[in-house]
C-alpha positions in Angstrom: 84.7 109.7 80.0 86.9 106.6 79.8 84.3 104.4 81.4 81.8 105.2 78.7 84.4 104.5 76.0 85.0 101.1 77.6 81.3 100.3 77.7 81.2 100.2 81.5 78.2 101.3 83.7 80.6 103.6 85.6 83.5 103.5 88.0 83.8 101.7 91.3 86.3 103.4 93.7 87.4 101.5 96.8 89.5 104.4 98.3 87.3 107.4 99.0 87.2 109.3 102.3 84.2 110.9 103.9 84.7 111.7 107.6 82.9 113.6 110.4 83.3 117.3 109.7 85.6 117.9 112.7 87.9 115.0 111.7 88.0 116.1 108.0 89.0 119.6 109.1 91.9 118.1 111.1 93.0 115.9 108.2 93.0 119.0 105.8 95.0 121.0 108.4 97.6 118.2 108.4 97.9 118.3 104.7 98.1 122.1 104.8 101.3 121.5 106.8 102.6 118.9 104.4 105.8 120.8 103.7 106.7 120.1 107.4 105.2 116.6 107.6 106.1 115.2 104.1 108.7 117.6 102.7 106.5 118.9 99.9 103.3 120.8 99.5 100.0 118.9 99.2 97.2 121.2 98.1 93.7 119.7 98.6 91.9 119.6 95.2 88.4 119.1 96.6 88.2 121.1 99.8 84.4 121.5 99.5 81.2 121.0 101.5 80.1 117.4 101.8 77.1 117.6 99.4 79.3 119.1 96.7 81.9 116.4 97.1 79.2 113.7 96.8 77.9 115.3 93.6 81.3 115.6 92.0 81.8 111.9 92.4 78.4 111.1 90.9 79.0 113.5 88.0 82.3 111.7 87.3 80.4 108.4 87.0 81.6 106.9 90.3 78.7 104.6 91.0 79.9 103.0 94.3 82.4 104.0 96.9 83.1 103.6 100.7 83.4 106.4 103.2 86.7 105.3 104.6 87.4 106.3 108.1 90.4 105.5 110.3 91.5 106.2 113.9 94.9 107.5 115.0 94.5 106.6 118.7 92.5 104.3 121.0 88.8 105.1 121.6 88.1 106.4 118.1 87.4 103.3 116.0 83.9 102.5 117.3 82.4 105.9 116.9 84.0 106.4 113.5 82.5 103.1 112.4 79.1 104.2 113.7 79.4 107.5 111.9 80.4 105.7 108.6 77.6 103.2 108.8 75.0 105.9 109.6 76.3 107.9 106.7 76.0 105.0 104.3 72.4 104.6 105.3 71.7 108.1 103.9 73.4 107.6 100.6 72.5 104.7 98.2 75.9 104.7 96.5 78.0 104.7 99.7 79.2 101.2 100.7 78.9 100.5 104.5 82.3 100.9 106.0 84.1 100.1 109.3 87.4 100.6 110.9 89.4 99.2 113.9 92.4 99.8 116.2 94.4 97.4 118.4 92.7 97.9 121.7 90.6 95.8 124.1 87.2 95.1 122.6 88.4 95.6 119.0 87.0 92.2 117.9 83.6 92.8 119.5 83.4 96.2 117.7 84.2 94.7 114.4 81.5 92.0 115.0 79.0 94.7 115.7 80.0 96.5 112.5 79.6 93.3 110.5 76.1 92.8 112.0 75.2 96.3 110.8 76.3 95.4 107.3 79.8 96.7 106.9 81.1 95.5 103.6 84.6 97.0 103.7 87.1 98.1 106.4 89.9 100.6 106.5 93.2 100.4 108.5 96.1 102.9 108.5 99.3 101.4 109.9 101.2 104.7 109.4 98.7 107.1 110.9 97.7 104.7 113.7 101.4 103.9 114.4 100.5 100.3 115.3 101.9 96.9 114.5 99.5 94.8 112.4 100.9 91.8 114.2 99.6 93.1 117.6 97.7 90.2 119.3 94.8 92.6 120.0 94.2 92.5 116.2 94.1 88.7 116.0 90.4 88.5 116.6 89.8 91.3 114.1 91.8 89.6 111.3 90.2 86.2 112.1 86.7 87.6 112.0 87.2 89.6 108.8 88.9 86.6 107.1 85.9 84.4 108.1 83.5 87.0 106.8 85.6 87.5 103.6 85.2 91.3 104.0 88.1 93.3 102.4 90.3 95.7 104.3 91.9 98.6 102.6 95.1 98.8 104.5 97.7 101.6 104.2 100.8 99.6 105.1 103.4 100.9 102.6 106.1 103.4 103.4 104.6 106.3 101.5 104.5 109.2 101.9 106.9 108.7 104.8 107.8 105.4 106.5 106.3 104.4 109.8 107.6 102.1 112.5 105.5 99.2 111.3 105.0 99.9 107.6 106.5 97.7 104.9 105.7 94.2 103.6 107.1 92.0 106.4 104.4 92.7 109.1 101.7 92.1 106.5 103.3 88.9 105.3 103.3 87.7 108.9 99.6 88.5 109.2 98.8 86.8 106.0 100.7 83.7 107.1 98.5 83.6 110.2 95.3 84.4 108.3 95.7 83.2 104.7 92.1 84.0 103.7 92.3 87.6 104.9 91.2 90.0 102.0 93.9 92.7 102.3 93.7 95.5 99.8 97.1 97.2 99.8 96.5 101.0 99.5 98.6 103.0 97.0 100.0 99.8 95.5 102.3 99.7 98.5 104.0 102.9 97.3 107.0 103.3 97.1 107.8 99.6 97.7 105.7 98.5 94.7 107.7 95.3 93.9 107.4 94.0 97.5 103.6 94.3 97.5 103.1 93.1 93.9 105.0 90.0 95.0 102.8 89.7 98.1 99.7 89.9 95.9 101.1 87.3 93.5 101.9 85.0 96.5 98.6 85.3 98.3 95.3 84.7 96.5 93.4 87.0 98.8 95.7 90.0 98.6 94.9 92.8 96.2 96.2 96.3 95.6 94.5 99.6 94.9 95.8 102.2 92.5 95.4 105.2 94.8 97.6 108.1 93.6 99.9 105.7 91.8 101.0 106.7 88.2 99.9 110.4 88.8 102.5 113.1 88.2 102.5 113.9 91.9 103.5 110.3 92.9 105.8 109.7 89.9 107.9 112.7 90.9 109.1 111.0 94.1 108.0 107.3 93.8 108.1 106.3 90.2 106.6 102.9 89.3 109.3 100.6 88.0 108.8 99.9 84.3 110.0 96.4 84.6 107.1 95.6 86.9 104.4 96.5 84.4 104.0 92.9 83.1 103.2 91.6 86.7 100.9 94.6 87.2 99.1 93.7 84.0 98.7 90.0 85.0 97.4 90.9 88.5 95.0 93.4 87.0 93.6 90.9 84.6 93.2 88.5 87.5 91.0 91.0 89.3 93.7 91.8 91.9 94.2 95.5 91.1 91.3 97.9 91.8 90.6 101.6 91.3 91.4 103.9 94.3 91.7 107.6 94.3 92.0 109.1 97.8 89.2 111.6 97.0 88.9 114.3 98.2 92.3 114.6 99.7 94.3 114.6 96.5 96.5 117.3 94.9 95.1 116.9 91.4 91.8 116.5 89.6 90.1 113.1 89.9 90.4 112.5 86.2 94.2 112.7 86.4 94.2 109.4 88.3 92.3 107.8 85.4 94.6 109.4 82.9 97.6 107.8 84.7 96.0 104.3 84.4 95.2 104.8 80.7 98.8 106.0 80.1 100.1 102.6 81.2 98.8 101.2 78.0 97.9 97.8 79.5 94.8 97.3 77.3 91.1 97.9 77.5 90.4 94.6 79.2 92.8 95.5 82.0 91.1 98.9 82.4 87.7 97.3 82.5 88.8 95.0 85.3 90.5 97.8 87.3 87.9 100.5 86.9 84.8 98.5 87.4 84.6 94.7 87.5 87.1 93.9 90.3 86.3 96.9 92.6 82.5 96.4 92.0 82.9 92.8 93.1 85.0 93.9 96.1 82.4 96.4 97.2 79.6 93.9 96.7 77.6 95.8 94.1 76.3 95.1 90.6 74.9 97.1 87.7 71.3 95.9 88.3 71.6 96.9 92.0 72.7 100.4 91.0 69.7 100.7 88.6 67.3 99.6 91.3 68.7 102.0 93.9 68.3 105.1 91.8 
């Protein structure tokens, strides 16, 4: 295992999905129709019962991860957050997670989630088909910025563009809330350079590696070789963090790690990306892990 070779206590993954069973089945059904939705097949590597999925992550050395949930319409966010927070209470390595949607009461729902201990949030601009600049989200952004709680936000154009994906809506949000801790999912794929520049521009913007540098992603959205120096600098600065999209990935988990190693950006870069930066983001430490087990 690469984390053992690097002398790390394990892996910290900021982009893992656990969902209510009914919702997960619908997500898998959507990927089963990926030829129609995305123009290419997307076989689910880990279509397994929940206990088996949890054990696979633990066997791989993933010491901390969220159960990312996200709504696609109004009326879902609050109960998804409740489910995710309840789920985290049953698993010592699952980081308490929340979500949101631009609807009346969104700010109050986020406040309740923070009071229950949510340490990371998830938003999905493409699936939710919402504008992150929506005034209904202003209290959400303001509250999360004040709390300094990170938000894993799918705002890039991959796998297909949405009406409000791309860097400009997020740049506007960051100008309004400069302390907001946005974690751009998938490195902003395929507009890598736009989002690398955003992370370089804003101290509180980071990027996760989810599916980037894998054979599946490189076939249609190759990372530009000329951008590797900036990727290295951002990673060493703690602004690039491990993400995987487990279990909804079309490859073994280890392939994501192999893609990062193949970049040849150095062991210090890997240590930051695989453990130090995401562990800080998730609010965990090696002693905490030892005490919880």
